[in-house]
Backbone bond lengths (Angstrom), bond angles and torsions (degrees), N, CA, C in turn:
res aa  C-N    CA-C-N  psi(-1)  N-CA   C-N-CA  omega(-1)  CA-C   N-CA-C  phi
1 M - - - 1.454 - - 1.530 109.93 -
2 N 1.317 115.68 131.88 1.459 121.65 173.61 1.527 107.38 -97.83
3 R 1.326 115.57 106.17 1.472 119.74 -174.37 1.526 112.01 -61.47
4 E 1.334 117.19 -36.11 1.463 120.13 -179.45 1.528 110.83 -65.34
5 T 1.323 117.12 -38.95 1.466 120.56 178.57 1.523 110.60 -65.46
6 V 1.328 116.86 -43.56 1.465 120.76 178.31 1.528 109.83 -63.77
7 Y 1.321 116.76 -41.75 1.463 121.69 178.90 1.533 110.28 -59.14
8 R 1.331 116.74 -46.88 1.465 120.45 179.23 1.536 111.12 -66.00
9 G 1.328 116.88 -37.90 1.461 120.12 177.78 1.515 112.06 -61.96
10 L 1.328 116.82 -42.78 1.472 120.32 178.76 1.524 111.41 -68.94
11 S 1.344 117.09 -33.31 1.468 120.07 174.11 1.524 109.87 -61.76
12 N 1.342 116.58 -46.13 1.462 120.47 178.63 1.520 111.46 -60.31
13 A 1.337 116.26 -40.05 1.463 120.03 179.88 1.528 110.91 -62.64
14 A 1.321 116.56 -48.08 1.466 120.05 -178.65 1.527 111.11 -62.75
15 W 1.335 117.33 -46.05 1.459 119.99 179.86 1.526 111.51 -69.42
16 G 1.319 117.46 -26.55 1.461 120.08 174.77 1.516 111.14 -60.71
17 Y 1.329 117.07 -43.29 1.468 119.88 178.01 1.522 111.48 -66.86
18 F 1.316 117.48 -30.08 1.464 120.75 175.09 1.533 109.78 -61.57
19 F 1.327 116.69 -49.73 1.463 120.10 -179.19 1.529 112.17 -65.35
20 L 1.326 117.47 -30.47 1.461 120.01 -179.81 1.520 112.82 -70.14
21 H 1.337 117.35 -24.85 1.461 118.34 -169.92 1.522 116.26 -124.54
22 I 1.296 118.07 -9.06 1.463 119.39 179.47 1.525 108.10 -105.32
23 D 1.310 116.02 120.15 1.462 121.76 -178.13 1.528 110.49 -110.44
24 F 1.324 115.62 128.78 1.459 122.23 167.87 1.516 105.88 -123.31
25 N 1.314 115.12 105.37 1.459 119.81 -173.72 1.515 111.95 -98.43
26 L 1.331 114.89 140.60 1.452 122.47 172.17 1.520 108.22 -111.59
27 G 1.307 116.55 131.87 1.460 120.43 178.30 1.512 110.61 -92.96
28 V 1.342 115.49 130.49 1.455 121.62 178.41 1.521 108.06 -136.63
29 N 1.335 117.58 110.84 1.468 121.49 176.86 1.526 113.14 47.22
30 Q 1.302 117.72 62.02 1.455 123.90 176.23 1.533 113.54 72.06
31 T 1.318 117.68 6.91 1.456 119.98 177.10 1.523 108.75 -116.22
32 S 1.317 115.59 157.47 1.457 121.26 178.83 1.518 107.57 -129.95
33 V 1.330 116.50 120.45 1.456 121.30 -175.55 1.528 109.38 -119.57
34 N 1.321 116.07 131.43 1.458 122.32 179.47 1.530 109.20 -76.66
35 V 1.334 117.22 124.96 1.466 120.37 178.97 1.536 111.39 -83.84
36 L 1.324 116.68 -6.19 1.467 122.39 172.28 1.533 107.07 -117.64
37 P 1.331 117.38 74.08 1.474 119.49 -170.33 1.525 113.32 -65.59
38 K 1.327 114.72 146.46 1.454 121.58 -178.12 1.529 112.13 -64.05
39 F 1.337 117.67 -31.56 1.462 117.74 -178.22 1.533 111.13 -63.25
40 V 1.340 117.56 -27.91 1.464 120.13 175.60 1.533 109.36 -65.02
41 G 1.332 116.69 -38.26 1.458 120.31 176.50 1.523 111.74 -59.81
42 F 1.339 116.51 -44.21 1.470 118.98 178.86 1.525 111.51 -68.70
43 L 1.330 117.39 -34.95 1.465 119.13 176.25 1.531 111.17 -64.90
44 L 1.337 116.43 -37.63 1.464 119.69 176.24 1.533 110.90 -66.00
45 L 1.324 116.72 -39.28 1.464 119.36 177.71 1.527 110.90 -66.91
46 L 1.334 117.40 -36.81 1.463 120.07 175.28 1.533 111.13 -64.05
47 S 1.327 116.12 -39.49 1.459 120.03 176.11 1.531 110.73 -63.36
48 A 1.330 115.94 -41.01 1.465 120.27 177.54 1.527 110.56 -60.93
49 I 1.322 116.97 -41.72 1.464 121.04 178.87 1.536 109.65 -59.21
50 G 1.323 116.77 -44.19 1.459 120.54 178.88 1.518 112.51 -60.96
51 K 1.315 116.27 -40.55 1.471 120.32 -177.48 1.527 112.40 -76.81
52 L 1.323 116.95 -27.62 1.467 120.61 -175.21 1.528 112.96 -100.33
53 A 1.330 117.07 -1.16 1.471 120.56 -175.35 1.522 112.03 -59.63
54 G 1.321 117.78 -30.71 1.463 120.41 178.90 1.517 112.97 -68.53
55 E 1.321 117.17 -23.20 1.466 121.72 -179.49 1.527 112.28 -92.98
56 R 1.323 117.05 -31.25 1.468 121.93 -179.15 1.522 107.44 -131.22
57 R 1.321 116.25 100.60 1.462 121.00 -171.17 1.526 114.01 -64.49
58 D 1.339 118.26 -23.77 1.465 119.23 -179.74 1.530 113.26 -86.03
59 L 1.319 117.83 -8.46 1.474 119.96 179.07 1.532 113.33 -56.75
60 P 1.346 119.89 -42.70 1.466 118.94 -179.61 1.533 113.99 -58.71
61 L 1.332 117.85 -19.93 1.462 120.23 177.00 1.527 111.82 -65.17
62 L 1.334 116.65 -18.45 1.465 120.61 179.21 1.530 112.72 -83.80
63 R 1.329 117.74 -9.72 1.465 120.06 -176.50 1.534 113.72 -56.33
64 P 1.353 119.89 -47.21 1.473 118.11 -179.91 1.526 113.15 -58.96
65 L 1.334 116.42 -40.08 1.471 119.17 177.78 1.525 110.53 -66.97
66 G 1.328 116.75 -41.31 1.463 120.09 178.14 1.520 111.74 -60.60
67 R 1.339 116.21 -41.30 1.471 119.93 178.59 1.520 111.05 -66.04
68 L 1.335 116.73 -41.37 1.471 120.36 176.88 1.523 110.71 -59.68
69 L 1.333 116.94 -46.58 1.465 121.07 -178.18 1.526 111.33 -67.48
70 A 1.335 117.22 -36.75 1.470 120.28 176.89 1.522 110.36 -66.00
71 A 1.325 117.16 -43.99 1.472 120.44 -179.98 1.526 111.10 -65.24
72 W 1.315 116.84 -42.68 1.479 121.16 -179.92 1.529 110.62 -62.48
73 S 1.332 116.47 -48.31 1.467 118.94 -178.41 1.524 111.05 -71.26
74 G 1.347 117.87 -30.73 1.464 120.48 175.71 1.517 111.56 -66.20
75 A 1.345 116.43 -42.30 1.464 120.25 177.38 1.524 110.69 -63.63
76 D 1.324 116.31 -40.85 1.466 119.73 178.85 1.528 110.82 -63.81
77 W 1.335 116.51 -41.00 1.473 120.50 179.42 1.528 110.79 -63.12
78 L 1.336 116.61 -42.53 1.467 119.53 178.21 1.523 111.52 -64.55
79 L 1.321 117.07 -41.33 1.469 120.31 179.45 1.530 111.59 -66.00
80 N 1.338 116.63 -29.49 1.468 119.20 178.00 1.523 112.20 -60.84
81 W 1.332 117.31 -27.86 1.460 120.64 179.44 1.529 111.91 -64.34
82 V 1.323 116.91 -23.68 1.475 120.20 178.53 1.526 111.33 -111.48
83 G 1.331 115.67 18.68 1.461 120.16 174.66 1.519 114.48 78.14
84 Q 1.322 118.58 20.00 1.460 122.71 -179.57 1.526 110.02 -115.35
85 T 1.314 115.30 174.82 1.462 121.51 175.29 1.517 108.98 -144.09
86 I 1.313 115.69 153.19 1.466 120.18 179.16 1.519 111.26 -84.63
87 D 1.330 116.75 -24.94 1.465 121.41 -178.69 1.524 111.12 -71.86
88 G 1.318 115.08 149.84 1.454 120.57 170.99 1.513 116.02 87.06
89 H 1.318 118.60 2.73 1.466 119.50 -178.82 1.521 112.34 -95.14
90 I 1.322 117.03 -41.63 1.466 121.62 178.63 1.521 106.90 -128.84
91 L 1.329 116.20 105.88 1.463 121.84 -173.13 1.525 111.65 -56.99
92 F 1.342 117.35 -41.86 1.463 120.08 -178.81 1.528 111.02 -58.39
93 L 1.339 117.46 -44.54 1.467 120.49 179.58 1.517 111.34 -66.66
94 D 1.327 116.67 -40.18 1.464 120.13 177.27 1.529 111.05 -58.52
95 L 1.331 115.54 -46.13 1.461 119.71 -179.10 1.518 111.32 -67.94
96 L 1.329 117.00 -37.93 1.460 121.32 178.45 1.531 110.89 -62.19
97 V 1.327 116.72 -45.39 1.466 120.63 -179.98 1.527 110.33 -67.29
98 S 1.325 117.55 -38.28 1.470 120.44 177.46 1.526 110.79 -62.39
99 A 1.341 116.97 -45.04 1.466 120.49 178.73 1.527 110.73 -64.50
100 A 1.334 116.91 -39.59 1.468 120.51 178.15 1.526 110.71 -62.13
101 A 1.336 116.84 -41.48 1.465 120.75 -179.94 1.522 111.10 -65.12
102 I 1.320 116.89 -42.91 1.467 120.31 -179.90 1.522 110.20 -61.75
103 Y 1.328 116.95 -47.17 1.464 120.15 179.88 1.530 111.22 -64.80
104 F 1.332 116.30 -43.92 1.462 120.72 -179.22 1.529 110.77 -55.92
105 H 1.323 116.88 -50.78 1.467 120.11 -177.43 1.528 111.80 -66.74
106 F 1.335 116.59 -40.02 1.462 118.91 179.32 1.528 110.32 -60.56
107 Q 1.326 117.23 -49.49 1.455 120.44 -176.45 1.528 111.90 -69.74
108 F 1.333 116.88 -41.45 1.464 119.96 -179.82 1.529 110.60 -60.65
109 L 1.327 116.74 -47.78 1.467 120.10 -178.43 1.524 111.69 -71.34
110 S 1.339 117.72 -28.87 1.471 120.19 173.27 1.527 109.93 -63.36
111 D 1.325 116.52 -41.93 1.461 120.13 177.91 1.527 111.66 -65.39
112 M 1.327 116.83 -35.98 1.463 119.53 178.07 1.535 110.22 -66.45
113 A 1.337 117.04 -38.19 1.463 120.32 177.16 1.530 110.51 -66.08
114 A 1.336 117.48 -39.14 1.466 120.75 177.83 1.528 110.76 -65.30
115 L 1.323 116.45 -36.51 1.466 120.33 176.72 1.531 110.36 -64.48
116 A 1.330 116.26 -42.29 1.469 120.14 177.42 1.522 110.40 -62.42
117 E 1.323 116.48 -41.99 1.463 120.27 -178.89 1.533 110.95 -62.05
118 R 1.315 116.39 -35.12 1.463 120.34 -178.31 1.535 112.36 -72.26
119 Y 1.332 117.16 -35.84 1.461 119.89 -170.73 1.524 115.45 -107.80
120 E 1.330 118.47 -14.71 1.464 117.17 -178.95 1.522 110.38 -76.98
121 P 1.337 117.07 159.82 1.471 120.30 177.36 1.533 110.45 -62.05
122 P 1.325 117.42 158.75 1.477 120.38 -177.07 1.525 113.62 -55.08
123 E 1.329 116.97 -32.99 1.479 119.39 -178.99 1.527 112.20 -87.86
124 G 1.321 118.08 3.44 1.463 121.43 -176.14 1.521 113.01 -69.94
125 T 1.322 114.85 153.60 1.467 120.98 -179.68 1.528 112.24 -120.60
126 L 1.323 117.34 7.60 1.461 120.23 -174.54 1.525 112.30 -62.83
127 A 1.329 117.95 -42.03 1.469 120.38 -179.26 1.526 110.84 -60.09
128 A 1.331 116.64 -44.53 1.467 120.50 179.30 1.528 110.72 -64.36
129 R 1.330 116.35 -40.76 1.465 119.26 178.97 1.526 111.05 -65.09
130 L 1.332 116.63 -41.65 1.461 119.19 178.30 1.525 111.30 -63.04
131 R 1.328 117.84 -38.13 1.470 119.66 178.59 1.526 111.25 -66.19
132 R 1.329 117.12 -40.11 1.474 119.38 176.95 1.519 110.64 -63.99
133 R 1.331 116.98 -43.94 1.456 120.94 -179.82 1.520 110.87 -65.74
134 R 1.338 116.98 -38.26 1.462 120.86 175.23 1.526 110.80 -58.56
135 T 1.330 116.19 -46.34 1.463 120.50 -177.69 1.520 111.20 -63.18
136 V 1.324 116.76 -46.17 1.464 119.95 178.54 1.520 110.37 -62.70
137 Y 1.321 116.93 -44.97 1.462 121.16 -178.81 1.529 111.22 -59.88
138 V 1.327 116.41 -47.40 1.468 120.00 -178.18 1.526 110.76 -67.22
139 L 1.330 117.74 -37.52 1.464 119.83 176.23 1.524 111.48 -62.32
140 V 1.326 116.78 -42.28 1.463 120.38 179.04 1.529 110.55 -64.65
141 V 1.335 116.90 -45.41 1.474 120.25 178.90 1.524 110.27 -60.63
142 T 1.336 116.98 -42.18 1.463 120.80 179.10 1.521 111.10 -63.87
143 L 1.321 116.78 -44.11 1.463 120.67 -179.58 1.522 111.28 -64.64
144 V 1.328 117.13 -43.43 1.463 120.61 178.84 1.526 110.12 -61.68
145 N 1.324 117.04 -45.10 1.464 119.88 179.20 1.520 111.88 -64.24
146 T 1.331 116.98 -39.11 1.464 120.62 179.03 1.519 110.82 -65.03
147 L 1.323 116.94 -47.11 1.468 120.69 -179.67 1.520 111.55 -63.63
148 H 1.322 116.19 -32.33 1.471 120.75 -178.58 1.527 111.60 -63.03
149 Y 1.345 116.75 -32.03 1.464 120.10 -175.35 1.518 114.11 -101.66
150 L 1.333 117.68 0.56 1.453 119.45 176.18 1.524 109.92 -73.58
151 P 1.334 117.20 137.82 1.464 118.84 178.52 1.529 110.89 -69.31
152 V 1.320 115.04 132.94 1.465 121.02 179.82 1.520 107.51 -131.05
153 S 1.340 116.11 132.39 1.461 119.51 179.70 1.522 109.28 -91.85
154 G 1.319 115.80 112.84 1.462 121.49 176.35 1.520 113.39 71.94
155 E 1.317 114.35 171.24 1.470 120.74 176.86 1.520 108.29 -86.63
156 S 1.293 116.41 138.04 1.459 119.66 177.20 1.517 108.73 -134.26
157 E 1.322 114.21 151.08 1.453 119.28 178.40 1.521 110.46 -64.91
158 L 1.331 117.08 -35.40 1.456 121.45 178.75 1.531 110.82 -62.95
159 R 1.339 116.52 -42.22 1.468 120.23 178.95 1.529 109.96 -62.72
160 N 1.337 117.09 -41.78 1.462 120.64 179.84 1.529 111.47 -63.12
161 Y 1.335 116.47 -41.29 1.463 119.96 178.27 1.531 110.80 -66.88
162 A 1.338 115.90 -40.27 1.466 119.61 178.71 1.521 110.27 -63.27
163 A 1.334 117.43 -41.97 1.465 121.06 179.34 1.528 110.52 -63.34
164 L 1.334 116.78 -42.62 1.464 120.52 178.67 1.526 110.67 -64.07
165 G 1.330 116.28 -42.80 1.460 120.23 179.01 1.516 111.91 -62.08
166 M 1.335 116.55 -43.79 1.467 120.11 179.57 1.522 110.90 -66.27
167 M 1.326 116.80 -35.93 1.456 119.91 178.23 1.538 110.22 -63.38
168 L 1.320 116.56 -43.79 1.467 120.25 179.46 1.522 111.63 -65.41
169 V 1.334 117.18 -41.92 1.460 120.40 178.22 1.525 109.72 -64.18
170 G 1.335 117.56 -39.76 1.461 121.39 178.07 1.511 112.24 -62.34
171 V 1.331 116.72 -42.41 1.466 120.31 179.05 1.531 110.17 -65.71
172 L 1.332 117.17 -41.40 1.468 120.20 178.13 1.526 111.29 -63.25
173 A 1.338 116.59 -42.95 1.469 120.02 178.59 1.521 110.33 -62.11
174 A 1.333 116.81 -41.44 1.468 120.76 178.85 1.530 110.85 -64.99
175 L 1.329 117.35 -40.07 1.464 120.56 178.04 1.529 111.20 -63.75
176 F 1.335 117.21 -38.68 1.466 120.18 176.82 1.529 110.56 -64.76
177 V 1.340 116.82 -39.91 1.470 119.83 176.81 1.526 109.69 -63.02
178 M 1.342 116.77 -45.38 1.465 120.42 179.61 1.523 111.52 -58.90
179 T 1.330 117.39 -46.75 1.466 119.56 -178.76 1.527 110.17 -64.56
180 G 1.326 117.85 -35.41 1.461 120.50 175.90 1.524 111.92 -64.21
181 L 1.340 116.56 -40.60 1.465 120.06 178.94 1.531 111.29 -68.56
182 F 1.328 117.00 -37.72 1.466 119.05 175.95 1.527 110.82 -66.55
183 A 1.341 117.62 -35.83 1.470 120.46 176.14 1.526 110.35 -64.97
184 L 1.329 117.15 -39.37 1.462 120.88 176.53 1.529 110.36 -64.25
185 R 1.305 116.43 -39.95 1.469 120.56 178.58 1.530 111.18 -60.05
186 R 1.334 116.54 -37.62 1.465 120.38 179.90 1.528 112.43 -61.08
187 L 1.342 116.93 -28.69 1.466 119.14 177.01 1.526 111.49 -59.21
188 F 1.305 116.42 -32.14 1.459 120.37 -176.82 1.520 112.11 -89.84
189 R 1.301 116.81 -10.35 1.457 120.47 174.37 1.518 110.61 -93.62
190 D 1.336 116.81 -39.55 1.456 121.11 -168.73 1.512 114.95 -96.14
191 Q 1.331 118.51 -23.18 1.453 119.42 -171.67 1.530 110.63 -117.08
192 P 1.324 117.52 111.63 1.465 119.57 -179.03 1.512 114.65 -79.77
193 E 1.345 117.36 -11.68 1.469 117.73 -172.51 1.525 110.66 -73.50
194 E 1.314 114.39 158.26 1.458 121.98 178.89 1.518 109.37 -78.51
195 P 1.348 117.69 163.57 1.470 119.71 -179.09 1.521 112.00 -64.40
196 Q 1.341 112.99 156.56 1.457 117.44 177.51 1.521 109.42 -71.55
197 A 1.311 116.29 153.46 1.473 121.20 -177.29 1.512 111.31 -72.75
């Protein structure tokens, strides 16, 4: 194991979640473009997979899904420059990408928890915390995706408040995942010992 490579991979993973959930939008002629595009987050997660593949052999199986999600979010980001979006045109593709994202995050974060379990001290709780955060994160992503496709008649103030609430919960869940990944990264900076048998 190359500890520096694992350390960099976990850094990429944590910052990938930052790009996926933190939006800074610039408005240009009736359009709003995110200057922290989501496809960069997926590219960082793909980089993390490459760096961590030696520690978790099933991680490379996520590459095709990661590439699909990066391409989808990249296309959406480009379309935003002309005031368009990729979502909402073909329901089957929207649902397919949503299901791919849910599975990708569940499996990726499960692997991160398994990595923590392998390298943390016997009394450590990081693996359990990462699994709880993974579950909350995936539930929030699933709920947001489900609500997005439910038919709603007209605009309502209640719907707007619900959307804002879900957005805040999603950002909090992502921040908890990020802090968990940074805590996992510290294991590879601070502890020189090899994993327990």
